C-alpha positions as CSV (number, residue, x, y, z in Angstrom):
1,M,-1.7,-54.2,27.5
2,P,-2.9,-51.1,25.1
3,P,-2.0,-47.8,25.5
4,E,-4.7,-45.8,27.0
5,A,-6.3,-43.2,24.6
6,V,-4.9,-39.9,25.3
7,S,-7.2,-36.7,24.3
8,V,-4.9,-34.1,22.4
9,P,-6.1,-30.5,22.6
10,D,-6.8,-28.5,19.4
11,V,-4.8,-25.7,20.7
12,A,-1.0,-25.9,22.1
13,P,-0.5,-24.9,25.7
14,V,0.1,-21.4,26.0
15,E,3.9,-21.8,26.9
16,A,4.3,-23.8,23.2
17,Q,2.2,-21.0,21.4
18,N,4.6,-18.3,22.3
19,D,7.2,-20.9,20.1
20,I,5.6,-21.2,16.7
21,K,6.7,-18.9,14.4
22,P,4.7,-17.3,11.8
23,A,4.8,-18.9,8.2
24,K,7.1,-16.8,6.1
25,M,5.9,-14.4,4.1
26,N,6.5,-14.1,0.3
27,M,6.4,-10.8,-1.8
28,P,2.9,-10.9,-3.4
29,V,2.2,-10.7,-7.2
30,K,-0.8,-8.4,-6.4
31,L,-0.7,-4.8,-4.8
32,G,-4.2,-5.3,-4.0
33,E,-7.8,-4.7,-5.6
34,L,-9.8,-1.5,-6.4
35,I,-13.6,-1.3,-6.4
36,V,-14.7,0.9,-9.5
37,G,-16.7,4.0,-8.4
38,K,-18.4,6.4,-9.7
39,N,-16.5,8.5,-12.7
40,D,-13.4,6.0,-12.5
41,C,-11.4,4.9,-15.4
42,V,-8.3,2.7,-15.6
43,S,-6.2,5.4,-17.1
44,K,-7.0,7.7,-14.2
45,M,-6.8,5.1,-11.3
46,L,-3.3,3.8,-12.8
47,A,-2.1,7.4,-12.9
48,L,-2.9,7.9,-9.2
49,L,-1.2,4.6,-7.8
50,Y,1.6,4.5,-10.5
51,G,2.2,8.1,-11.3
52,R,4.2,8.6,-15.0
53,E,4.4,4.7,-15.3
54,S,0.7,4.3,-15.5
55,M,0.8,3.5,-18.9
56,N,3.5,1.1,-18.8
57,R,1.1,-0.5,-16.3
58,L,-1.8,-0.8,-18.5
59,E,-0.9,-4.4,-20.2
60,A,-0.1,-6.0,-16.7
61,V,-3.5,-4.8,-15.3
62,R,-5.2,-6.4,-18.8
63,R,-3.5,-9.5,-17.6
64,A,-4.3,-9.4,-14.0
65,N,-7.9,-8.9,-15.0
66,P,-8.8,-11.5,-17.5
67,Q,-12.6,-11.3,-16.5
68,I,-12.9,-7.5,-17.9
69,K,-13.2,-7.6,-21.7
70,D,-12.8,-3.5,-21.8
71,L,-10.7,-1.9,-19.4
72,N,-12.0,1.5,-20.8
73,S,-16.0,0.2,-20.1
74,L,-16.2,-0.7,-16.4
75,R,-19.2,-0.8,-14.3
76,M,-19.5,0.9,-11.0
77,G,-18.9,-1.7,-8.3
78,E,-16.8,-3.9,-10.4
79,I,-13.2,-5.1,-9.0
80,I,-10.1,-4.8,-10.6
81,S,-6.9,-6.5,-9.4
82,V,-3.6,-4.5,-9.4
83,P,-0.4,-6.2,-9.8
84,A,2.3,-5.4,-7.7
85,R,5.3,-3.4,-9.2
86,M,8.6,-4.9,-8.1
87,S,11.4,-2.5,-7.3
88,K,14.9,-3.0,-5.6
89,D,15.2,0.6,-5.4
90,N,15.0,2.9,-2.5
91,P,13.2,5.6,-3.9
92,L,13.8,8.2,-1.4
93,P,17.4,9.8,-2.5
94,A,20.0,10.2,0.5
95,G,19.5,13.0,2.6
96,K,16.0,13.5,1.1
97,Y,12.7,13.7,3.5
98,W,9.1,13.2,2.5
99,L,6.0,13.5,4.7
100,Q,3.9,10.5,5.0
101,I,0.1,11.8,5.3
102,A,-1.4,8.3,5.6
103,S,-1.1,4.7,6.0
104,P,-4.1,2.9,4.9
105,A,-4.4,-0.4,5.6
106,S,-5.6,-1.6,1.9
107,L,-4.9,-0.2,-1.6
108,Q,-8.8,1.0,-1.8
109,E,-8.3,2.6,1.4
110,A,-5.0,4.4,-0.1
111,Y,-7.0,4.9,-3.5
112,K,-9.8,6.2,-1.5
113,F,-7.8,8.7,0.8
114,M,-6.0,10.3,-2.3
115,T,-9.3,10.8,-4.6
116,E,-10.8,12.3,-1.5
117,N,-8.2,14.3,-0.5
118,N,-7.1,16.2,-3.6
119,Q,-7.3,19.8,-2.4
120,L,-3.7,18.5,-0.7
121,P,-0.5,19.1,-2.4
122,S,0.2,16.5,-4.7
123,L,0.3,13.0,-3.6
124,F,2.1,10.1,-4.3
125,L,1.4,6.0,-3.5
126,H,4.4,4.4,-1.9
127,T,4.0,0.7,-1.4
128,Y,6.6,-1.6,0.1
129,W,6.8,-5.0,1.3
130,N,9.0,-6.0,3.8
131,K,9.0,-9.8,5.8
132,S,7.8,-8.4,9.4
133,E,4.8,-6.4,7.9
134,G,4.0,-7.7,4.7
135,T,2.7,-4.6,2.0
136,V,2.7,-1.4,3.5
137,Y,0.9,1.5,1.8
138,S,2.3,4.9,2.1
139,V,0.5,8.1,1.1
140,L,3.4,10.5,0.4
141,L,3.4,14.3,-0.3
142,K,5.1,14.2,-3.8
143,E,7.9,16.6,-3.4
144,G,10.3,15.9,-0.8
145,F,12.1,18.4,1.7
146,N,15.6,19.0,1.6
147,S,15.8,18.8,5.8
148,E,13.5,17.4,8.7
149,S,12.9,20.5,10.3
150,A,11.2,22.0,6.6
151,A,9.2,18.6,6.4
152,N,8.2,19.0,10.2
153,A,7.4,22.7,9.3
154,F,5.5,21.7,6.6
155,I,3.5,19.4,8.7
156,K,1.9,22.8,10.3
157,T,0.3,23.9,7.1
158,L,-1.6,20.9,6.6
159,P,-5.6,20.6,7.7
160,P,-5.6,19.4,11.3
161,A,-7.1,16.3,10.6
162,V,-4.1,15.3,8.1
163,A,-1.3,17.0,10.2
164,F,-2.2,14.9,13.3
165,K,-1.5,12.1,11.5
166,A,1.5,12.8,9.6
167,K,5.2,12.1,9.7
168,V,8.7,12.5,8.4
169,I,10.2,9.8,6.4
170,S,13.8,9.5,6.1
171,G,14.1,5.7,5.0
172,W,12.2,2.7,4.2
173,P,13.0,-0.7,6.5
174,D,14.8,-3.5,4.5
175,G,12.7,-6.0,3.0
């Protein structure tokens, strides 16, 4: 006697769903994408994202964007892929504290925040990747602090909308 046809649900039962493990996340090769805005140029965009290393990254940006014939002649609305910069070092020296003033969800949001808040002290974009969160964007004040109390005191001098989200950083999660 042939077995009866059994319908299999498309979704696993709730108790089985809790046992499902997320797919292993790999470190990305792309940091994100930027939409070219009015008066944007590649050198300015890279300087904001990479700081002193910006011109060293120009060739990597060129390779990541073969559709763009001339990086010096961008059209508003054009999308640029920004390659990830791999680093194994923790950029935070021992005993030093930074102020994170924003934790945007994307590279575009980080870039926008940094360009719109140019009245703040010098900013620094630190991106890192770990297995639990994936790529994380952290906008920091470029100058660090020698103590947590000094960093907390500085938060009080920031505009209220920025101070509300600011937090002291003393280290980064392991990747």
